[in-house]
N, C-alpha and C positions, 0 to 999 in steps of 0.2 A: 645536287650540292652535297658536300660531305664534311663530316667531322673526321679529321685526319689525326690518328693517334700513333704512338710508336710501333704498335704491333698489329694494328688493323685500321680499317676505314669503315665509317658507318654513314649511309645515306640519311639525310635529314628526314626523309619520309618514313624511315624505320625507327625514329626516335619517339618515345624513350624505350620501346619494347626490346630493341636489339642491344641495349647497353650491357656490356659484360660485367662480371664481378671483378673488382680490383682490390688488391691488398695495398696498393699505393695510396697513401693518405690524400695527396693532392688530386689524384685522378678520381678517387672515390668521391671527393668533394665536388668535382666537376659533374660526375654522374648524378649525384644527389640534387644539384641545382637544376640540371636538365629535367629530371623527373618532376621537380617542384614547378618548373616553368610550364610543363604540359599538364599539370593537374587541374582540377576544376575550380580552384580558388582564384580570386581576382587579385591576389597580392602575393608577395614573397616575404620571407623573414630574412633580415640581414643584420649583421652586427657591425657597429662602428669600430674604428681602429683603436680608440682609447688613447690617442697621442696627446690629447688635451684634457683628459679626464677619464672617469670610469667608463669602459665600453658599455654601450647600450644596444638592446635589440629593438629593431624598428620593423614596422610593416610598411612596405612600399607597394603601391598598386602597380600591377603589370602594365597598365596603360601609360603610366608615367615613365616607366623604363622604355617603352616603345617610343614615346614622344622624345625622350632624350636621344635615343638612337637615331631618330629621324632628323633631329637638329644637327647631329654630327654628320650624318650623310649629306645633308644640304650644304654644310660648310665646306666639306672636302670634295664636292663634285668637281670633275667627273671621276667615276670609278671604272675599273676594268675587271677582268675575270680572275686576276691573281688572288690567292688566298689572303685571309687575315691571320695574324699571329696572336696566340694567347700564351703568355708566359708569366701571368700573374695568378695568385691563389684564387680559386673559385669560392673560397669562404668569404671573400670581401667583395664589395660592390664593383670595384674596378675590373676584377676578373669576371664577375657575373655579366657585366655590361658587354664584354667582348663576345660572349656567347649570344647575347641578345642581338647585338649588331650583326653578327654573322647570319643568324636566323632571319632577321628582318630584311637584310640586304640580299639574301639568297646567294651568299658567297661562301666558298670553302673556308674552314677554320682549322688551322694547324695548332695542336696543343703540344707545348714543350714544358717539361717539369719546371716549375717556377723557383729557381734558385738564384744566387747572386750573379751568375754569369751564364745565362741560358743560350745566348746567341751562337756560340760555336756549334750547337746541335741543330741549327737551322740550315737545312740543306738546299732549300729552293727559295727564290725571291718571293717576297710578300709585298702587298701594296699598303698595308696599314698594320700598326702595332701600338700597344701601350706598354710602357716600361716605367720603372722607378729610376731615379738618378744613378744609384750605384750600379744597376744593371747596364745602363747606358755607358757609364765610365769603363766598366769591364769589357764592353763589346765594341768599343770605338772602331777598331780595325775592320769589323764587319760592316759598319756603316760606310766606311770608305769603299768597301767592296760592292756597294749598291745593293745590299741584300734587302733593304727596307725602303719603300718609296716615301711613306708618310709616317711620322712617329710622334705620338703624344707622350709627354713625360710628366708624371704627377706623383702624388704621395708625399712629396717633400719638395722644398724650394730647389730650383736649379742654381747651383753656385756660379759665381762669375767665372771661375776657372773652367768648369764644364762647358759653360756657354761659349767661352773663348775657343775651346777645342772643337766645338760643333761648327765653327765657321768654315772648316776645311772639308766637311763631309757633304756628299750630294743629297743625302736624305733630308727631306723637309721636316724640321723639328719644331715642336710647339710645346710650350709650358701650359699646363692646365690649371684652372682654378675651379674648385668644386668640393663637394663633400658627399658623404653617404646619403644625407637627406635629399640632395638634389639629383640622385642617381648619376654620380660622377660630375664631369665638368659642365659648367654653365658659361665659362669664358675661356678664351685661348689667347696665347701670346706667341707670335712667331719668333723663334730663337735664332734663325739664320736666313740667308738669302736676302733678296731685295726688300722683303716685307718686315724684316727684323725691327722690333720695337721694344721699349721697356714697359709698354702699357698692355693690359689685357682688354680684349674686346668681348662684350657679351654676345652670346649666340642669339639668333633671331627669336623674338618672342620674350626675351628676358631683359629686364632693366634693373637699375639699382638706385638707392638713395643713401644718405648718411644721417645718423642721429647726432646728438650734441657732442658725442665723444669721437666723432668722425669714423664710427664703425659702420660697415656696409650692411644695408638692408636689401635683401634680394626679393625681387618681384617676378615670380615665375608661375603664373596660374596653371599653365599646362603641365607643370611638374607637381602641382598640389600646394603651392606656396604663394599666397597673396603678399605676405610680409614676413620673410624669414630673417630674423635678426642674427647677425654673426658677431664675432669678437675681432674681426679683421679690420684694422685701420687702413684706410685707403684715401688716395687723392682721386676724386671723381670728376670726370668731364664728359657729360652726356652718356654715350654708350661705351666709354672707356674708363679704366681706372688703373692706378699704380698701387700695388700692394706695399704697405709700409711695415707691417708686422701685426702681432696679435695683442689686443689690449690686455688680455689676462696674463701676458708675459711682461707688460710694461713695468719698469722699475721706477717707483716714486721716491727719489732720493732728495729729501729736503725740499720738496716742491719741484725739483727738476725731473721731468718725465724722460726717462731713458728707454729707447726701444732696442732690445737686445739684437734683433735681426739686422738693424742698420749698422750696429757696431761690428757684427759678424761679417757683413759685406765689406766693410773697410779693411778688415784684417785677413780676408780670404787670400790664401796664397802666401801670406807673410809668416804665419805660425806653422811650423812643420809637423803639427799633430792635429787630429780632430779636436774641435773645441766648440764651446758655446758659452754664452753669458747667462747668468742666473742672478738671483738676489738672495740676500740674507738679512735678518733684522739688524737694525742699528739703533742704539739708545738715543742718538741725537738726530740722525737723518730720517729715521723711520725704516728705510731700506737702503741698502748699499749694493752696488754691482759687484759681482765676483766672476772670475773666469774659471771654467771647468775644462780640464785637459784630459785627453785619453792617452796617458803615458805613465811610466814609472816616475815617482817623485825623487828629486835630488836637489840639493842646494844649487849646484851648477846650472841645472836645467831651469830652476826658478829664476836665477839671475839672468839667464839668456832671455827668458820670456819677458821679464821686466824691462829689459833693454829694448826689445821689439815693441812693447806697448808704448814706451816713452817716445820712440821714433815715429810711430804710426797713429797715435792718439794724442795730438798736441794739447787738447783740452783736458786738464788734470781731473776735472769733475766727471769725465766720462770713463776714466781708467778704473779697472777693477780694484777694489780695496783688499782683495784677497785672491789667492790662486789655489784651486783645489785640483787634486789628481785622482784618477781612477784608472785601473788597467783596461777596463772595457766599458763602453757605453751600453745602456739598455735600449733595445729597440722593440717595437711591436712586431707582430707576425708579418705585417706588410711593410716592414723596414722603416717605420717612422721613429724618429728619435724620441725617447721618453725622458724628457728633461727632469721632471720632478723625481721620478724613480731613480735615475742615474745619480742625481745629487745626493741621495740618501746613502750611496755607496762610496762617496768621496772622502778624502782626508786632505788636510793641509799640513805644511811643514811648520813646526814651531820655530819661532825666531831664535837664532843662535845667540 
């Protein structure tokens, strides 16, 4: 079995000794991880994305990464001899796990530089890949060309618009739920085909419960977690759950709990710019919802958005009390929206 790189191929039996020196930052990160995987320590060091707070460095035991890879293998059986595709940064757990899966499954791994549109450089069919939503959106035509058999999509929520477009591709697509602490996904949601559903299903050996805030607690002993508390609000039914949003994004506006992610779903495809909901202090309500737009500010544009909000959010209590503009959203290195950091760069229009 081989690691297939742009300029060479390396047999797994020759790793890590035969790894070349690379000036490419992403390729160098891949080589560093492979060396770390083969060293004598029983753990790896990994950094969280920082999308919901300050990035942290964690130690993950290699046996837990192997257990995670095994659960994915069993879920997607049967497998064939086609390669796996790695087009995510090896600095983060999603990219690292593609390497682990290839080594554990004994299947070839094709590496493509992880940018926003890697699929045009994929020259041969692959049976399995992991991508983030913006990479999928950019490469939809290649999914129509049957270049990928099975695709997991994570790192950020799959928008309703992208999910709608995936209904016409032959690739079997799945949304993932997981985090660095669980060595990527612990639940999957089919996005197209006859199995399509709005609920995530836990992988074998994993279960969940909820606390008094309806936040998910993960029970995954084989991944090193008896009770891993999350901030994800879910509707839970045995081994399935529907993700509602994050409790640390919840806006408490005069006692009314507003979930930004649910409002964003309602407005998906209606507002012609990238957007998200956030909160700001209010002397009466405590907090109030605001809308953040990725576009240039203008009175005409604000008027247009207010009209769209009025038409699509009939409950006035849910409508944003202010609109903020910024020319560019902030994202983490693995393409997760940094809401708090972005809001610091925003400005609003003064009333005329």
